[in-house]
C-alpha positions in Angstrom: -14.8 -23.2 -44.7 -14.5 -21.3 -41.4 -13.7 -17.6 -41.5 -10.8 -18.1 -39.1 -9.3 -20.7 -41.4 -9.6 -18.3 -44.3 -7.9 -15.5 -42.4 -5.1 -18.0 -41.6 -4.4 -18.5 -45.3 -4.4 -14.8 -46.1 -2.3 -13.9 -43.2 0.3 -16.6 -44.0 0.7 -15.3 -47.5 2.4 -12.2 -46.1 6.1 -12.8 -45.8 8.2 -11.1 -43.2 11.6 -9.7 -44.3 14.3 -11.8 -42.6 16.7 -8.9 -42.7 14.6 -6.8 -40.4 15.8 -7.3 -36.8 13.9 -6.0 -33.8 14.6 -6.6 -30.2 10.9 -6.5 -29.5 8.8 -9.6 -30.1 7.1 -9.5 -33.5 3.4 -10.3 -33.8 2.7 -13.9 -34.9 -0.3 -15.7 -36.3 -0.9 -17.0 -32.8 -1.2 -13.5 -31.5 -3.6 -12.5 -34.2 -5.7 -15.7 -33.9 -6.3 -14.8 -30.2 -7.9 -11.5 -31.4 -9.8 -13.0 -34.3 -11.6 -15.5 -32.1 -13.0 -12.7 -30.1 -14.9 -11.3 -33.1 -18.5 -12.0 -33.6 -20.0 -12.9 -36.9 -20.7 -9.4 -38.1 -17.2 -8.2 -37.1 -15.7 -11.2 -39.0 -17.6 -10.4 -42.1 -16.4 -6.8 -41.8 -12.8 -7.9 -41.5 -13.1 -10.1 -44.6 -14.7 -7.2 -46.5 -11.8 -5.0 -45.6 -9.3 -7.7 -46.8 -11.3 -8.0 -50.0 -11.1 -4.3 -50.6 -7.4 -4.2 -49.7 -5.9 -5.7 -52.8 -6.8 -7.4 -56.1 -4.8 -10.5 -55.2 -7.1 -10.9 -52.1 -10.1 -10.6 -54.3 -8.8 -13.1 -56.8 -8.0 -15.5 -54.0 -11.4 -15.3 -52.4 -13.2 -15.7 -55.8 -11.3 -18.9 -56.4 -11.6 -20.2 -52.9 -15.4 -19.8 -52.9 -15.9 -20.6 -56.6 -17.4 -17.3 -57.4 -17.8 -16.1 -61.0 -16.7 -17.5 -64.3 -13.1 -18.0 -65.5 -11.7 -17.7 -62.1 -8.3 -18.8 -63.3 -8.1 -15.9 -65.8 -6.6 -13.3 -63.3 -3.7 -15.7 -62.7 -3.2 -16.3 -66.4 -3.1 -12.5 -66.9 -0.3 -12.2 -64.3 1.7 -15.0 -66.0 1.2 -13.6 -69.4 2.4 -10.1 -68.3 5.4 -11.6 -66.5 6.5 -13.9 -69.2 5.7 -11.7 -72.2 6.2 -8.2 -71.0 5.8 -5.1 -73.2 9.3 -4.5 -74.6 8.4 -1.0 -75.6 7.8 -0.1 -72.0 11.1 -1.7 -71.0 9.4 -4.2 -68.7 11.6 -7.2 -67.8 10.6 -10.8 -67.8 9.7 -12.0 -64.3 9.7 -15.8 -64.0 9.4 -15.5 -60.2 6.1 -13.5 -60.5 4.7 -16.0 -62.9 5.6 -18.9 -60.5 4.1 -17.0 -57.6 0.8 -16.8 -59.5 0.7 -20.6 -59.8 1.5 -20.9 -56.1 -1.2 -18.4 -55.2 -3.8 -20.2 -57.3 -2.8 -23.6 -55.7 -3.2 -22.2 -52.2 -6.6 -20.7 -53.1 -8.2 -24.0 -54.4 -7.6 -27.7 -54.8 -7.6 -27.8 -58.6 -4.9 -29.9 -60.0 -6.1 -29.4 -63.6 -6.0 -25.7 -63.2 -2.5 -25.8 -61.7 -1.3 -27.9 -64.7 -3.0 -25.5 -67.1 -1.1 -22.6 -65.5 2.3 -24.4 -65.5 2.0 -25.2 -69.2 0.7 -21.6 -69.8 3.9 -20.2 -68.2 6.1 -22.3 -70.6 3.9 -21.4 -73.6 4.3 -17.6 -73.0 8.0 -17.9 -72.3 8.3 -19.9 -75.4 6.4 -17.3 -77.4 8.7 -14.6 -76.1 11.9 -16.3 -77.2 10.5 -17.3 -80.6 9.5 -13.7 -81.3 12.5 -11.9 -79.8 15.4 -14.3 -80.0 17.8 -15.9 -77.5 17.5 -14.9 -73.9 20.0 -16.6 -71.5 20.7 -19.9 -69.8 18.8 -19.1 -66.6 15.7 -18.3 -68.6 15.8 -21.6 -70.6 16.6 -23.7 -67.6 13.6 -22.2 -65.8 11.3 -23.1 -68.7 12.7 -26.6 -68.9 12.2 -27.1 -65.2 8.6 -25.9 -65.3 8.0 -28.1 -68.4 9.4 -31.1 -66.6 7.2 -30.5 -63.6 4.1 -30.1 -65.8 4.9 -33.4 -67.6 5.1 -35.2 -64.3 1.8 -33.7 -63.2 0.2 -34.7 -66.5 1.3 -38.3 -66.5 -0.2 -38.7 -63.0 -3.7 -37.9 -64.4 -6.1 -40.5 -65.8 -5.6 -41.1 -69.5 -8.7 -39.3 -70.5 -7.6 -36.1 -68.8 -4.1 -36.1 -70.3 -4.8 -35.6 -74.0 -5.3 -31.8 -74.1 -2.3 -31.1 -71.9 -0.2 -33.6 -73.9 -1.0 -31.9 -77.1 0.0 -28.5 -75.7 3.3 -30.0 -74.4 4.0 -31.5 -77.8 3.3 -28.2 -79.5 5.9 -26.5 -77.2 8.4 -29.2 -77.9 8.0 -29.1 -81.7 8.3 -25.3 -81.8 11.7 -25.2 -80.0 13.7 -27.1 -82.5 15.7 -24.1 -83.6 16.5 -22.8 -80.2 19.9 -23.4 -78.6 21.2 -23.2 -75.0 20.2 -26.9 -74.6 16.5 -25.7 -74.5 15.2 -28.0 -77.2 17.2 -30.9 -76.0 15.8 -30.5 -72.5 12.2 -30.1 -73.7 12.6 -33.0 -76.2 14.0 -35.3 -73.5 11.3 -34.5 -71.0 8.5 -35.1 -73.5 9.7 -38.4 -74.9 10.7 -39.8 -71.5 7.1 -39.4 -70.4 5.2 -40.2 -73.6 5.5 -43.0 -76.0 4.6 -40.9 -79.0 4.8 -42.7 -82.3 3.3 -39.8 -84.4 
């Protein structure tokens, strides 16, 4: 992968605030690209090194993009776990948006459909653990879990049969554990599972 393409991905991850208005023209990727192509190899390596040091999310992204290290998916799972099962004694709120962003960031870093499905199911699993341990949450929370579950199911059934089994078992475990939860949560999970899988067990 070319360094300039890599910088494109990292740069595009930074979102500008649409509420900020300035009469002067804001810098764009086109402006930055003009400067990047002037860099020699050594300067490009130095720039990537600075970006690597800048934030953990950049480091995780680069590790996944270049397949460096073992368990490259783990940092993204840690984000999801912290977001969906926060420490209640530290008064930390659930953040479904942060968990979803972790999945999005992983997908941008690498073309790994199995890893993406793993993270999608992982999100629902930890949200499910939270409500089973701490009781009812609210409709938005359950609707978000159902939506992610449905997306995961669609991804799983698109896989070859031999790659579906492990994911299918996890999806079934989620479905079976939700039977006593209200807010239409069990109904939604149940419907999504049995619509996709002809399960006679």
